[in-house]
C-alpha positions as CSV (number, residue, x, y, z in Angstrom):
1,M,115.9,83.9,116.7
2,R,118.3,83.7,119.6
3,R,120.4,81.0,117.9
4,A,120.5,83.1,114.7
5,L,121.6,86.2,116.7
6,A,124.3,84.1,118.6
7,A,125.5,82.8,115.2
8,G,125.9,86.4,113.9
9,V,123.1,86.3,111.4
10,K,122.1,89.8,110.2
11,I,118.4,90.4,110.5
12,A,116.7,93.4,108.9
13,L,113.4,95.0,109.6
14,G,111.5,96.2,106.5
15,T,108.1,97.6,105.6
16,D,107.1,95.2,102.9
17,A,105.6,92.5,105.1
18,A,102.0,93.4,104.3
19,V,100.6,91.5,107.3
20,Y,99.6,94.6,109.2
21,P,98.3,98.0,108.2
22,H,100.9,100.6,106.9
23,G,102.1,102.7,109.8
24,D,102.2,99.8,112.3
25,N,105.8,98.9,111.5
26,A,107.0,99.7,115.0
27,L,105.2,96.6,116.2
28,E,108.0,94.7,114.6
29,F,110.6,96.4,116.9
30,V,108.6,95.0,119.9
31,L,108.5,91.5,118.4
32,L,112.2,91.5,117.7
33,V,113.0,92.5,121.3
34,K,110.5,89.9,122.6
35,D,112.3,87.3,120.5
36,G,115.8,88.1,121.9
37,M,117.2,91.2,120.4
38,T,118.2,94.1,122.5
39,P,116.4,97.4,121.8
40,A,119.6,98.7,120.1
41,Q,119.9,95.6,117.9
42,A,116.2,96.0,116.9
43,L,116.7,99.7,116.0
44,R,119.8,98.9,114.0
45,S,117.8,96.1,112.2
46,G,115.6,98.8,110.7
47,T,118.4,101.2,109.9
48,S,122.1,100.4,109.4
49,V,121.7,96.6,109.2
50,A,118.8,96.9,106.6
51,A,120.9,99.4,104.6
52,D,123.9,97.0,104.7
53,L,121.9,94.0,103.6
54,L,120.4,95.9,100.7
55,G,123.9,97.2,99.7
56,L,122.8,100.8,100.4
57,Q,125.0,101.6,103.4
58,K,126.8,104.4,101.5
59,K,123.5,106.2,100.8
60,V,121.2,105.4,103.8
61,G,121.1,103.7,107.2
62,S,122.7,106.2,109.5
63,L,122.7,109.9,110.2
64,E,125.7,111.2,108.4
65,A,126.5,114.1,106.1
66,G,125.8,113.3,102.5
67,K,123.3,110.5,103.2
68,A,119.6,110.5,102.7
69,A,117.8,110.3,106.0
70,D,114.4,110.3,107.6
71,V,114.4,111.3,111.2
72,V,111.7,110.5,113.8
73,A,111.3,111.5,117.5
74,V,109.5,109.5,120.1
75,P,108.3,110.4,123.6
76,G,111.0,108.5,125.5
77,D,114.1,106.4,125.2
78,P,113.6,103.4,122.9
79,L,116.7,101.8,124.5
80,N,114.7,101.6,127.8
81,D,111.3,100.9,126.3
82,I,111.1,99.9,122.6
83,K,107.3,100.4,122.7
84,V,107.8,104.2,122.5
85,T,108.6,103.6,118.8
86,Q,104.9,103.2,118.3
87,S,104.2,106.8,119.3
88,V,106.1,109.0,116.8
89,L,105.8,112.7,117.5
90,F,108.1,114.1,114.8
91,V,108.9,113.1,111.3
92,M,111.5,114.8,109.0
93,K,112.2,113.5,105.5
94,D,114.8,115.0,103.2
95,G,115.0,118.0,105.5
96,Q,111.3,118.7,105.4
97,V,109.2,118.4,108.6
98,Y,106.1,116.3,107.9
99,R,104.9,115.9,111.4
100,N,105.6,117.8,114.6
101,D,103.1,117.1,117.4
102,R,105.1,119.1,119.9
103,A,104.5,122.3,117.8
104,K,100.8,121.9,118.2
105,N,100.9,122.4,122.0
């Protein structure tokens, strides 16, 4: 992967791999970092880069007015420890909160 990254190859993270149970997608972030991506590159691979490669960058892929967005919160800084993406505490989709573990405390 390091050679592909150095060559500028765009790499997207997706949820259709079907090689692990649904909900374990964050494991892929860890593997991308292990294989040479920075945490920021790995996060973009699942957001803006994926949207770009699918031709959907005008609709999704970043938090901007007018775009559809899902928002998650994790218990730490994924740029310092990508593994925190495996511990989602908050989920919002289309403006509706689906999970808020902090509210339970």
